[in-house]
N, C-alpha and C positions, 0 to 999 in steps of 0.2 A: 328620458328613461334612465334609470340608475344602472350602474355597471352590474349590480347584483341581479337585476331583472334580465339584463342581456345575457348574462352567464346562464341563468335558468333556461331561457329560451333556446340558447345554443345547445344546452344539454338535452333538452327535449327533442330538438331536431336530430341530434346525433343518435339518440335512442330510437327514434322513429325510423331513421335511415338504416340503422343496424338491424332493426326488426324486419324491415322489408328485405334487406339483403339476405338475412338468415332464412326468411320464409321462401325466397326465390331459390336459395341453395337446396333447401329441404325438398321443395317441389320438384326441382330438377333431378335430384337424387332419386326421388320416388319414381319419376318418369323413366329414368335410366334403368332402375331395377325392374319396373313393369315391362319395359321393352326387352330386357335381357332374359327374364324368367318366364314371360308369357303366362300360360295357365298356372304355372307353379307359383306365381306371385299371388294370384287370387286364392289359390289353395292354402298358401301360408297365412294370408290374412284371415281366412276362415278358421284355420287351426288356432289362431290367436284370438278367436272370438271377435273379429272385427277391429282389433287393435292394430291399426296401420303402423304405428310407430314401432311396436314390438315385432311385427312381422318384418319390417324393413331392417330392423336391427339384426334379426335372425338371418335374413338373406345376405346382408352385408358381411356377417360373420362367415357365412359359407364361402363367399367370394374370397375373403381374406385367407381362409384356410385351404381352399381347394382351387382357387383361380389359376395358380401357377403349377398345379399338379402335372407332372410329366406323364402323358398318356402315350404309350408306345404303339405305333401303327402295326397291325399284323402283317407278317410276311405272306407272300403268295402261298407258301407251304402251309402256314397256319390257317389262312382263309379256306384252303382246300380241306384241311382237317376239320374245321368248324362246319363247313358245308356238309361234309359226310356225316357228322354227328347230328346236324339238324335233319338230314334226310332220314336217318334212323328214327328220329322223333316222329316225323311225318308217317312213316310206315307203321310205327307203334299206334298211332291214332286210330287206325283201322280196327285193331283188335281191342284197344283199351284207351279211349279218349282221356280218361282221368289220369292214368299213368303217363300218357304222353305229355300232358300239360305239366305234370310234376317234373318230368325229365327235362322239358324245355325251360322251366323256371330255374332248375339246377344248372343247366348249360349256360344260361344267361348270366347267372351269378359267377360261374367259373370264368367265362369269357371276360366279363368286366374286371374281375380280379386280375386275370392275366394281362389285361391291357394296362394295368397300373392303378385301378381304383381299389379302395379298401375292400376288405372281405365282404362277401355277399351275405354273411350271417348277421350283419349289424346294420342299423339305421344310418351308420356313417357312410356306407356305400351310397345310399339313396341321396344323402346330402351332397356328396361329391358329384354324383351323376346329375343332380339337379342344376349344378353350375355349368356343366358341359353339354348336357343333352336334356334340357328342360321340356322341350316339346314332345319327347317320346317317353317321358318318365311315367305318365299315367298308364301306358300299356304294360310297363314293367311292374308297377304297383298292382295292377289288375291281375296279372298272371301269378304274382306272389300271393295275393289274397286268395285266389281260387285254389292254387296248389296247397296252401296251408289251411283251407277251409275256414277262412276268417269269419264269414257271415253265418256259419253253422248250418248251411243248407246244401243240398246236392244240386249242382248246376246241370242243366240239360246238355245234351250233346251239341246243340246249336250254340249254346253259350260258350262251351268249351272250344268249339271250332273258331268262333269269332275271337275269343281270347288268344288262341294260338296264331290266328292271322294277324292280329294287332302286334303280338309279341315278335312276329317275324320282321316287322318294320324296324323295331328296335335292334334285333339281331343284325339286320342288314347295315344299320348305322355303325354298330360296334365293330363289325368285321370290315368296314370300309367299302361295302358294296354300294352304299349311299353316303354322301358327304353332308355333314351339317344337319341342322334341325328344320330346314325349310324345304326339304325335298318332297314333303307331302306323302301321299300314298305310294306304295311301291308297285302298284299294278298287280296285286295278287289275284285279281280276277281277270287276268288276260289282257290288260291294257297295253298300249304300245311300248311302255317302259317296263313291262313286267320282266323280272328275272326268271330264269329257268326254275330255280328252287322255289320262288314264291308261287308260280303258277302250279307247280307240282304239288305244293302244300295245299292249295285250295282244292285241287282235284281230289287229293287224297282225303281231305276232310269231308268233302261232299260224298265221297264214295262210302264213308262210314255210316251214312244215313240212309243208303238205298237198301 
């Protein structure tokens, strides 16, 4: 076998090995992003019309921009202030569910902003929150959509109630009442892990329908 053929064979082997290594790296990166972002990963792929490469580039960029974002934990005094504001939202729900949802959405935006996330008036805040709280972002998106009338229809009182219940889960995470994104439901229906504010919220919302 001539030296030229040997060189060609070696070059082919090197190319194949590089392709395999790159493929493994890309797959591992994709698995890491899927694990980190959870439902936000699938949502982003859908937003990019199934283009996984573009979606992962988007998510990588979010991590690069917001992964090291300094998010200040609320003090006990701040948590008390936020809890009082949420309690007023719950009371408002009895008289005006629509207005209560709008007030809750505004409160979440202010809370996130005060914690160190970008302004609630921009999509930049959603991008930053997706890096730190991907498991709860759908509830925030939902209340934003309802409050802003994104789908052009008037939601029922039950839909507004459920929207507020889900938003309270995100509120609890932002205020430090619950840690991380794997806490699951906050027991708003009276479970053994229910917080006082969460239980009160559910009772208040049900009372508006009687």
